[in-house]
C-alpha positions in Angstrom: -40.3 2.0 30.1 -38.4 2.8 33.2 -39.1 0.4 35.9 -42.3 1.8 38.1 -41.9 3.2 41.4 -43.9 1.5 44.0 -44.9 1.5 47.4 -43.2 -1.4 49.3 -46.4 -1.6 51.7 -49.6 -2.2 49.4 -52.4 -0.2 50.6 -55.4 -2.3 51.8 -57.4 -0.6 49.2 -57.5 2.5 47.3 -59.0 5.1 49.2 -63.0 6.3 47.9 -65.0 5.4 45.1 -63.1 5.9 41.6 -64.2 8.9 39.7 -66.4 8.1 36.8 -67.2 4.5 38.6 -68.5 2.6 36.0 -70.8 -0.3 35.8 -71.8 -2.7 33.0 -75.0 -0.8 32.3 -73.3 2.5 32.3 -70.9 1.1 29.9 -74.0 0.3 27.5 -75.3 3.8 28.2 -71.9 5.6 27.2 -71.3 3.1 24.5 -75.0 4.1 22.8 -74.0 7.8 23.5 -70.9 7.0 21.4 -72.9 5.1 18.5 -75.2 8.2 18.1 -72.0 10.4 18.1 -70.0 8.4 15.6 -73.2 6.4 13.6 -74.3 3.0 13.9 -71.4 2.0 11.3 -68.5 3.0 13.9 -69.4 0.0 15.8 -69.5 -2.5 12.6 -66.1 -4.5 11.7 -66.7 -3.0 8.0 -66.2 0.7 9.9 -62.8 1.5 8.4 -63.4 0.0 4.8 -66.8 2.3 4.7 -65.0 5.4 6.1 -62.0 4.7 3.8 -64.5 4.7 0.6 -64.9 8.6 1.4 -61.6 9.1 1.9 -59.5 7.1 0.2 -56.2 8.5 1.8 -57.2 9.0 5.2 -54.8 11.3 7.3 -53.0 10.0 10.6 -55.4 12.7 12.5 -58.6 11.4 10.3 -57.7 7.7 12.2 -57.3 9.5 15.6 -60.3 11.4 15.3 -62.3 8.4 14.3 -60.6 6.3 17.3 -62.1 9.5 19.7 -65.4 9.6 17.9 -65.4 5.4 18.7 -64.5 6.3 22.0 -67.1 8.6 22.6 -67.6 9.4 26.3 -66.8 5.6 27.5 -63.9 5.8 30.0 -62.5 2.6 29.3 -62.2 3.5 25.6 -60.9 7.0 26.4 -58.0 5.5 28.1 -57.2 3.2 25.3 -57.2 5.9 22.7 -54.8 7.6 25.4 -52.6 5.0 25.9 -52.4 4.3 21.8 -51.1 8.1 21.2 -47.9 8.4 20.6 -45.7 10.2 23.4 -48.0 8.9 25.9 -46.3 9.0 29.5 -47.7 6.0 31.4 -49.0 6.9 34.7 -47.5 5.2 38.2 -50.8 4.5 40.0 -50.6 2.9 43.5 -50.7 -0.7 43.9 -54.5 -1.7 44.6 -55.2 -4.6 46.9 -55.8 -7.8 45.0 -59.0 -8.9 44.0 -61.2 -11.6 42.5 -62.9 -9.9 39.6 -64.5 -13.3 38.9 -65.3 -16.5 40.8 -62.2 -17.8 39.0 -59.9 -14.8 38.3 -57.9 -12.7 40.3 -55.8 -9.4 39.7 -52.7 -9.5 41.5 -51.3 -5.5 40.8 -48.7 -3.4 41.4 -50.7 -0.6 40.0 -48.3 0.1 36.7 -48.6 -3.5 36.0 -50.7 -6.5 37.1 -50.5 -10.2 36.8 -54.0 -12.4 36.5 -54.4 -15.7 38.0 -56.9 -18.1 36.7 -58.0 -20.2 39.5 -59.1 -23.9 38.9 -59.5 -27.0 41.2 -56.5 -28.4 40.1 -54.1 -25.4 40.5 -53.1 -21.6 39.1 -52.6 -20.6 35.4 -51.0 -17.3 36.2 -51.0 -14.7 33.2 -47.5 -12.8 33.6 -45.5 -12.1 36.7 -44.7 -8.6 37.4 -41.2 -7.1 37.2 -38.8 -8.6 40.0 -39.0 -11.6 42.3 -39.5 -9.0 44.9 -42.6 -8.4 43.7 -43.6 -11.6 42.9 -43.4 -12.5 46.5 -44.9 -9.4 47.8 -47.9 -8.9 45.3 -48.3 -12.8 43.7 -47.7 -14.8 46.5 -49.2 -12.6 49.5 -52.0 -11.4 47.1 -53.0 -15.1 46.2 -53.2 -15.7 49.9 -55.4 -12.8 50.5 -58.3 -13.8 47.9 -58.3 -17.4 49.2 -55.9 -19.2 46.7 -53.0 -21.0 47.3 -49.7 -20.0 45.5 -47.7 -23.4 45.8 -50.5 -24.6 43.4 -49.5 -22.3 40.5 -48.8 -24.7 37.6 -48.4 -22.4 35.0 -46.6 -18.7 34.3 -47.6 -17.5 30.8 -45.6 -14.9 30.1 -47.5 -12.3 27.5 -44.1 -11.0 26.1 -40.8 -10.6 26.8 -40.2 -7.7 28.6 -39.1 -7.3 32.2 -42.4 -6.3 33.7 -43.8 -9.1 32.7 -41.8 -11.7 33.2 -39.4 -10.6 36.2 -40.9 -12.9 38.6 -41.3 -16.1 36.6 -38.1 -17.7 37.6 -38.8 -17.2 41.3 -42.1 -18.6 40.9 -40.7 -21.5 39.3 -37.9 -22.2 41.8 -40.3 -21.9 44.7 -43.2 -24.0 43.4 -42.0 -26.1 40.5 -44.1 -23.7 38.0 -43.7 -24.0 34.3 -42.6 -21.0 32.7 -44.2 -20.4 28.9 -43.5 -18.2 26.3 -43.7 -17.8 22.3 -40.6 -19.1 20.8 -39.6 -15.4 19.5 -39.8 -13.8 22.9 -37.9 -16.6 24.2 -35.3 -15.8 21.6 -35.5 -12.0 22.1 -34.5 -12.8 26.0 -31.5 -15.3 24.9 -30.5 -12.2 22.8 -30.9 -9.4 25.0 -29.9 -11.4 28.5 -32.2 -8.8 30.7 -32.0 -8.9 34.3 -34.4 -11.6 36.2 -34.9 -13.4 32.9 -36.4 -16.7 33.5 -34.3 -20.1 31.9 -36.2 -20.9 28.6 -38.8 -23.6 29.5 -42.1 -24.1 27.5 -43.0 -22.7 24.2 -46.4 -21.4 23.1 -47.8 -22.7 19.9 -50.2 -20.3 18.5 -53.5 -21.2 18.9 -52.2 -23.8 21.9 -54.9 -24.8 24.3 -53.8 -25.4 28.1 -56.1 -27.2 30.0 -55.9 -27.5 33.5 -58.7 -28.2 36.5 -61.2 -28.2 33.7 -60.2 -25.0 32.3 -58.6 -24.4 28.9 -57.0 -21.1 28.2 -56.6 -20.7 24.1 -53.1 -19.0 23.7 -53.1 -16.6 20.7 -49.8 -15.5 18.7 -50.4 -11.3 18.5 -46.7 -10.1 17.5 -46.5 -6.2 16.8 -45.5 -4.8 21.0 -42.9 -7.6 20.6 -42.4 -10.5 18.0 -43.7 -13.1 20.1 -46.7 -11.1 22.2 -49.3 -13.5 23.6 -52.7 -12.8 23.8 -55.2 -15.3 26.0 -58.9 -15.9 25.6 -60.2 -18.1 28.4 -63.6 -18.9 30.5 -64.6 -16.4 33.3 -67.5 -17.0 36.0 -69.2 -15.0 38.4 -72.7 -15.9 40.3 -73.6 -18.7 38.0 -72.8 -16.6 35.1 -70.5 -17.9 32.5 -68.4 -15.5 30.4 -65.6 -15.6 28.1 -62.3 -13.3 28.3 -59.6 -11.8 26.7 -56.7 -10.1 27.6 -54.8 -8.0 25.1 -50.9 -8.9 25.7 -49.0 -5.8 24.3 -50.5 -2.5 24.1 -47.9 0.3 23.4 -46.9 0.2 19.7 -43.7 -0.5 18.6 -41.2 2.2 17.1 -40.5 0.6 13.4 -43.8 0.9 10.8 -43.0 -2.7 10.1 -43.5 -3.8 13.6 -46.4 -1.8 13.7 -48.0 -3.2 10.8 -47.6 -6.6 12.2 -49.3 -5.2 15.3 -52.3 -3.9 13.2 -52.7 -7.7 11.7 -52.7 -9.2 14.9 -55.4 -7.1 16.4 -57.3 -7.8 13.3 -56.7 -11.7 13.2 -57.0 -11.4 17.0 -60.7 -9.4 16.9 -62.1 -12.3 14.6 -61.1 -15.2 16.9 -62.4 -12.9 19.5 -65.9 -12.8 17.9 -65.8 -16.6 17.0 -65.2 -17.5 20.6 -68.0 -15.0 21.9 -65.1 -13.1 24.1 -67.8 -10.3 26.1 -64.7 -9.8 28.8 -62.0 -7.2 28.6 -58.8 -7.2 30.7 -55.4 -5.5 30.1 -51.9 -6.5 32.2 -51.7 -2.6 32.6 -55.3 -1.2 34.2 -54.3 2.2 33.6 -54.5 1.9 29.6 -58.5 0.5 29.9 -59.5 2.1 33.2 -58.9 -1.4 34.7 -57.7 0.1 37.9 -60.8 2.2 38.6 -63.4 -0.8 37.5 -61.5 -3.2 40.4 -62.9 -0.4 42.8 -66.0 -0.2 41.1 -66.2 -3.8 41.6 -64.5 -4.0 45.0 -67.3 -1.4 46.2 -70.4 -3.3 45.4 -68.8 -7.2 45.6 -72.2 -8.7 45.7 -73.9 -6.4 42.6 -75.2 -8.2 39.8 -73.1 -6.1 37.3 -69.5 -6.3 36.7 -68.0 -3.7 34.9 -65.4 -6.2 33.0 -68.2 -7.5 31.0 -68.3 -5.3 27.8 -70.4 -7.7 25.8 -69.8 -9.1 22.9 -69.8 -5.6 21.0 -68.1 -4.0 23.6 -65.1 -6.1 23.5 -64.9 -5.6 19.4 -65.2 -2.2 19.5 -62.4 -2.0 22.0 -60.2 -4.1 19.3 -61.8 -1.4 16.5 -60.1 1.4 18.6 -56.6 -0.5 18.7 -57.2 -1.1 15.0 -58.2 2.6 14.0 -55.2 4.2 16.3 -52.5 1.7 14.8 -53.8 2.8 11.2 -53.4 6.4 12.7 -49.8 5.6 14.2 -48.9 3.8 10.5 -49.7 6.6 8.5 -48.2 9.2 11.0 -45.0 7.2 10.5 -45.6 7.6 6.8 -46.5 11.1 6.6 -42.9 11.7 8.5 -40.9 9.2 6.9 -37.5 9.9 5.9 -34.7 7.5 4.7 -32.7 8.5 8.1 -35.7 8.3 10.1 -36.7 4.6 8.8 -32.9 3.4 9.1 -33.2 4.6 13.0 -36.8 3.0 13.6 -35.9 -0.3 12.1 -32.7 -0.7 14.8 -35.2 -0.3 17.5 -37.9 -2.1 16.4 -38.7 -3.8 19.8 -37.1 -1.3 22.5 -40.0 1.0 22.7 -42.1 0.6 25.4 -43.0 -2.1 28.2 -46.5 -2.0 28.0 
């Protein structure tokens, strides 16, 4: 995707309350409505296999219809279905003001793409670094100060994948504050082979399942290849008003061009969903807030900062349903490829396996 067009002056806040403001209770109400529509089996990990027993070889459209049924009227899940649909054109929303969405988690966003700061007593673990050094300075550095955090305490920049809108500000933060930059080896190799603008100097490799601990907070970094060869998705603790939660951030959303890479993405989604379940993940986050209704949820939370409900807390079932939609949409995209496959198309797709999309 092309570089987002952002306003050089960040607004203090998105004006007005968002359309379809979502609380955790409302999320569950919408989830219950979706369950009625799709049937209780739709919410279970066995959903796909149960459905395929009735139709041994579902069409792409049948998979897409199932994903829509799973989403129901839930704006988070409907946004995800749209974001995973072939030909989807991402919006270019304005930058929201920075916000602590949990006591120890802040979102620093230009609208199109976001960085997530995990705040600890010993410093900051930053997930992604936006598109350019200027964006890092304007939105991350100033944004951290706005939420009461010190940018000079950034210790690690975890890059979820090797696209410029996620690593572009990493070297600036390393140079300014001595932060260590982390990426999976496959995407360090991707950067070395493509030499993109603003690429950071190779620093720390991320191993699959690696635990990164700072100030008593442990972030577990999982390899989830597919969007790129080295996409990483973290799981980490979040706290709000004395309540402990477990958050995940799916590291790369837009499916790649090549069918084989989509199959790797599907395998990653299945494995990560299992790891989420074992970890008790009940919070869903994205580095592209337009793909999971995240920007609207920020404004919902901003409008009720002392409310007991946090719209990012979707519950363990809600988090699993999110990944079930990822799985189902990927199965549909793979089926779509197979239905349209020709030798020429397959060859063309293989040459651009990881160049399609930055989300």
